[in-house]
MILUMMAR-791701 format. One record per residue: x, y, z of N, C-alpha, C in turn. Coordinates in pm, whole numbers, padded with zeros to 5 digits, always signed. Example, Ala and Ser with C-alpha at 12.3 -4.5 7.8 and 13.67 -1.06 7.14 Angstrom:
<recs>
+01319-00569+00780+01230-00450+00780+01320-00330+00780+01285-00225+00708+01367-00106+00714+01290+00003+00787
</recs>
This chain:
<recs>
+00081-00120-00011+00030+00004+00009+00108+00130-00012+00087+00206-00089+00149+00331-00114+00101+00437-00084+00151+00525+00002+00085+00637+00062+00198+00771-00028+00115+00849-00090+00178+00981-00125+00128+01132-00103+00210+01200-00065+00201+01337-00025+00134+01393-00152+00037+01487-00106-00052+01571-00210+00000+01722-00227+00064+01759-00342+00143+01861-00390+00056+01961-00346-00064+01983-00365-00143+02136-00305-00109+02143-00171-00096+02052-00076-00075+02091+00039+00054+02154+00072+00141+02106+00003+00261+02203-00001+00257+02337+00032+00146+02407-00078+00149+02539-00061+00059+02604+00037-00058+02500+00079-00116+02571+00168-00047+02540+00332+00053+02448+00351+00086+02451+00508+00263+02478+00481+00313+02562+00393+00438+02596+00392+00487+02692+00511+00368+02755+00574+00403+02862+00660+00395+02794+00794+00390+02660+00800+00386+02586+00935+00516+02517+00912+00593+02529+01019+00711+02477+01060+00705+02422+01188+00742+02269+01183+00768+02188+01329+00896+02165+01365+01004+02188+01289+01118+02165+01331+01175+02281+01407+01254+02263+01511+01346+02404+01563+01464+02390+01533+01486+02507+01500+01640+02534+01436+01746+02484+01563+01713+02451+01626+01801+02382+01762+01806+02217+01775+01745+02177+01641+01756+02027+01623+01864+01971+01679+01860+01825+01732+01969+01756+01771+01940+01660+01694+02086+01558+01691+02101+01444+01628+01985+01308+01634+01929+01344+01789+01811+01237+01805+01699+01272+01820+01659+01383+01735+01551+01420+01707+01495+01371+01611+01396+01299+01567+01334+01246+01455+01237+01333+01395+01233+01359+01241+01149+01447+01201+01143+01440+01043+01196+01344+00962+01192+01332+00848+01091+01195+00828+00977+01217+00776+00879+01116+00751+00903+01011+00625+00903+00876+00673+00900+00791+00531+00807+00770+00493+00752+00832+00413+00587+00823+00359+00540+00689+00320+00651+00643+00238+00621+00476+00189+00625+00381+00286+00670+00427+00412+00683+00321+00532+00552+00377+00623+00473+00446+00599+00378+00514+00690+00237+00519+00627+00138+00512+00712+00005+00520+00671-00119+00534+00799-00217+00580+00736-00341+00617+00803-00447+00523+00789-00485+00493+00872-00646+00373+00860-00740+00412+00944-00854+00354+00947-00964+00361+01023-01037+00232+01046-01108+00248+01158-01179+00093+01201-01332+00152+01232-01463+00147+01176-01542+00184+01231-01657+00056+01218-01737+00038+01294-01857-00103+01307-01988-00026+01218-01999-00116+01128-02158-00098+01059-02238-00224+01070-02365-00194+01171-02434-00329+01186-02375-00398+01294-02287-00367+01377-02198-00412+01485-02068-00504+01406-02070-00482+01287-01936-00563+01248-01812-00463+01186-01727-00497+01220-01614-00386+01220-01571-00374+01051-01566-00259+01009-01540-00229+00876-01412-00131+00867-01312-00150+00775-01191-00121+00782-01202-00028+00640-01085+00092+00647-01041+00156+00529-00906+00218+00558-00886+00299+00436-00739+00390+00450-00751+00533+00399-00662+00608+00429-00636+00710+00330-00502+00715+00254-00520+00754+00118-00383+00722+00061-00307+00859+00047-00362+00943+00071-00281+01076+00076-00300+01171+00202-00161+01205+00250-00167+01278+00374+00001+01359+00351-00021+01428+00461+00092+01498+00485+00101+01527+00626+00229+01462+00682+00265+01445+00819+00422+01537+00865+00383+01621+00974+00488+01735+00991+00500+01664+01135+00623+01593+01178+00620+01578+01322+00765+01604+01357+00795+01647+01463+00911+01646+01553+00909+01582+01671+01010+01473+01691+00989+01360+01805+01126+01348+01833+01158+01410+01998+01296+01347+02041+01241+01270+02166+01290+01156+02189+01252+01082+02301+01293+01143+02408+01431+01203+02422+01520+01266+02533+01422+01367+02603+01331+01458+02498+01294+01605+02536+01123+01562+02461+01046+01498+02498+00926+01446+02438+00811+01575+02442+00836+01649+02553+00755+01763+02551+00784+01867+02449+00886+01867+02381+00922+01972+02279+00886+01894+02128+00814+01772+02138+00781+01741+02025+00640+01819+01943+00613+01804+01834+00488+01891+01790+00450+01784+01693+00340+01803+01635+00306+01703+01530+00142+01773+01435+00164+01796+01320+00065+01827+01230+00034+01743+01131-00043+01656+01140-00122+01566+01027-00238+01604+00951-00223+01629+00813-00349+01658+00727-00360+01528+00645-00502+01509+00634-00543+01377+00565-00617+01457+00438-00601+01416+00324-00653+01429+00204-00801+01331+00214-00911+01400+00260-01021+01304+00274-01062+01272+00148-01034+01307+00000-01094+01239-00091-01000+01139-00143-00888+01071-00055-00805+00967-00098-00870+00865-00016-00996+00856+00008-01045+00757+00118-01041+00641+00062-01030+00536+00088-01068+00383+00045-01139+00311+00155-01273+00310+00125-01387+00291+00217-01415+00141+00192-01344+00058+00080-01383-00069+00032-01448-00120-00073-01481+00008-00163-01576-00006-00275-01578+00147-00354-01602+00145-00487-01649+00253-00531-01772+00340-00483-01866+00257-00466-01952+00309-00420-01965+00370-00295-01880+00290-00181-01879+00357-00056-01807+00439-00061-01700+00481-00135-01597+00592-00153-01695+00695-00195-01781+00708-00302-01860+00781-00356-01957+00841-00217-02018+00736-00144-02100+00803-00048-02027+00869+00058-01912+00813+00115-01856+00914+00218-01775+01057+00193-01800+01054+00051-01739+01184-00002-01848+01295+00007-01969+01242+00016-02112+01314-00018-02115+01412+00079-02216+01527+00072-02237+01613+00172-02274+01544+00296-02341+01436+00286-02406+01364+00436-02277+01332+00497-02175+01256+00456-02052+01244+00518-01938+01322+00550-01845+01317+00446-01734+01438+00478-01769+01550+00401-01813+01558+00298-01855+01647+00238-01718+01740+00194-01675+01621+00101-01522+01687+00060-01491+01785-00026-01615+01829-00096-01602+01925-00198-01589+02060-00110-01679+02070+00008-01607+02210+00074-01517+02197+00182-01500+02081+00212-01395+02046+00344-01315+01904+00290-01229+01928+00174-01152+01807+00152-01042+01782+00232-01013+01842+00354-00913+01828+00432-00931+01820+00585-00897+01698+00637-00894+01693+00819-00760+01695+00884-00743+01763+01010-00637+01801+01044-00650+01768+01180-00511+01753+01238-00489+01729+01341-00359+01788+01416-00367+01897+01495-00254+01965+01552-00194+01908+01682-00074+01886+01729-00061+01867+01883+00102+01980+01905+00046+02072+02002+00141+02142+02018+00279+02102+02057+00249+02000+02143+00352+01907+02224+00327+01792+02264+00401+01704+02279+00385+01552+02340+00417+01539+02501+00351+01441+02534+00405+01391+02665+00423+01255+02706+00546+01211+02805+00582+01080+02805+00498+01037+02933+00423+00899+02891+00395+00833+03008+00471+00686+03032+00598+00715+03018+00697+00586+03040+00655+00463+02959+00799+00380+02951+00792+00268+02897+00756+00281+02728+00807+00381+02690+00798+00399+02530+00640+00432+02498+00552+00465+02594+00459+00532+02544+00445+00642+02564+00337+00749+02486+00360+00867+02495+00188+00937+02452+00152+01062+02441+00014+01100+02443+00069+01215+02377-00010+01262+02243-00054+01384+02178-00186+01435+02218-00206+01540+02302-00295+01614+02324-00321+01753+02215-00426+01718+02144-00442+01836+02014-00573+01839+01983-00601+01918+01852-00698+01953+01816-00720+01889+01697-00840+01853+01667-00882+01769+01526-00977+01838+01473-00935+01828+01363-01090+01951+01280-01069+01856+01160-01251+01858+01173-01290+01781+01017-01428+01840+00993-01480+01862+00866-01588+01922+00820-01616+02062+00915-01523+02127+00917-01520+02251+00954-01534+02260+01107-01545+02147+01192-01572+02149+01332-01417+02104+01392-01390+02152+01531-01293+02131+01585-01309+02071+01732-01240+01977+01755-01272+01893+01880-01134+01899+01969-01123+01884+02069-01015+01845+02167-01003+01675+02159-00910+01630+02115-00876+01469+02122-00719+01459+02168-00716+01340+02230-00583+01313+02289-00555+01195+02228-00447+01170+02141-00415+01059+02078-00263+00981+02136-00316+00875+02217-00182+00806+02262-00157+00697+02158+00047+00718+02199+00099+00598+02082+00223+00584+02153+00285+00468+02089+00411+00413+02100+00498+00445+02023+00633+00433+02066+00745+00498+01999+00873+00389+02017+00895+00308+01911+01013+00205+01913+01108+00264+01811+01253+00271+01895+01374+00380+01833+01444+00223+01781+01477+00260+01661+01593+00131+01607+01688+00204+01542+01814+00250+01629+01918+00341+01550+01863+00480+01477+01876+00496+01354+01840+00647+01308+01667+00646+01260+01610+00527+01325+01450+00528+01291+01393+00500+01417+01241+00581+01400+01169+00559+01512+01018+00533+01434+00945+00459+01479+00827+00401+01466+00713+00451+01550+00618+00527+01489+00524+00587+01589+00374+00514+01542+00341+00445+01672+00195+00370+01614+00105+00440+01747-00046+00463+01674-00103+00477+01771-00253+00495+01715-00365+00541+01801-00495+00533+01756-00563+00626+01821-00633+00707+01727-00731+00832+01792-00868+00803+01819-00960+00771+01925-01084+00735+01905-01151+00895+01876-01235+00880+01785-01307+01017+01778-01464+00975+01771-01564+01051+01804-01707+01034+01773-01747+01088+01653-01780+01049+01519-01826+01121+01421-01948+01204+01415-02047+01173+01492-02188+01240+01508-02116+01414+01556-01998+01414+01661-01950+01540+01695-01897+01604+01567-01856+01589+01480-01786+01653+01338-01904+01652+01219-02043+01605+01272-02139+01626+01146-02137+01486+01065-02041+01415+01071-02020+01306+00974-02128+01206+00978-02187+01165+00876-02322+01083+00892-02435+01157+00929-02493+01234+00871-02611+01315+00891-02724+01225+00847-02892+01303+00909-02997+01222+00845-03029+01092+00895-03047+01019+00836-03052+00856+00849-02959+00782+00911-02839+00858+00903-02718+00778+00874-02673+00840+01018-02712+00916+01114-02714+00931+01216-02773+00839+01351-02827+00745+01279-02854+00625+01365-02716+00542+01376-02698+00548+01505-02562+00446+01548-02590+00324+01554-02725+00259+01565-02733+00098+01550-02714+00079+01414-02696+00166+01331-02656+00110+01183-02520+00132+01168-02463+00255+01175-02298+00295+01178-02272+00342+01330-02181+00288+01407-02153+00330+01520-02088+00471+01510-02085+00522+01630-02041+00677+01648-01906+00666+01650-01874+00564+01737-01721+00585+01748-01621+00545+01650-01543+00604+01607-01455+00558+01473-01310+00587+01547-01214+00444+01514-01076+00451+01584-01012+00485+01462-00940+00632+01452-00857+00618+01355-00699+00583+01409-00612+00489+01319-00505+00452+01312-00401+00498+01277-00265+00545+01302-00177+00585+01234-00052+00520+01268+00044+00501+01131+00192+00423+01189+00283+00508+01082+00357+00599+01162+00455+00693+01106+00570+00633+01119+00660+00628+01010+00808+00590+01032+00888+00723+01017+00982+00731+01112+01055+00879+01111+01205+00860+01100+01297+00921+01028+01415+00900+01045+01503+01009+01114+01596+01002+01166+01674+01119+01251+01683+01226+01158+01694+01336+01244+01741+01458+01159+01875+01504+01171+01927+01529+01083+02084+01535+01069+02126+01653+01156+02233+01601+01204+02331+01704+01312+02307+01833+01255+02303+01953+01365+02326+02075+01306+02468+02135+01258+02515+02194+01131+02643+02200+01171+02709+02324+01231+02865+02291+01260+02908+02376+01337+02989+02485+01316
</recs>
């Protein structure tokens, strides 16, 4: 499964920088897109249904020795959703669901990270979907292997808080309110600053 950054986001987000000019060698901040991904799991009629997003831009700064100085901004191209079939993709792009014509991008921004110990962390931030912003906490684990860090976690969201699935689809006995957005980001270390 290949994930590609979308070029338009580069123009939109160039004013946002996540990496400190005093970056050190043990700071991870170069995302390896081909080894990263964003998926989701929801329940329909009680049965789990999985999908993924094919395009996203992730800007992350992570230093396991100074996690509180870490930051993250994840922008997901909602039109790149794969919900399992062409019909399902067309439906979830519609006004009733994501309304991607007006709101093509979902964004998560965390201004700092927090260590929970034992390689566990959490990012408290803001999730914006369909023009609505909510506070969310994203717990994740970090595994360091030399110059590579793998961050994995899940963000539980309530879709109805964002107006995802209006009208008849607001019935949570058909489609559950809670959706788990899962992420897997592989980062390489930032180069040491020149002296």
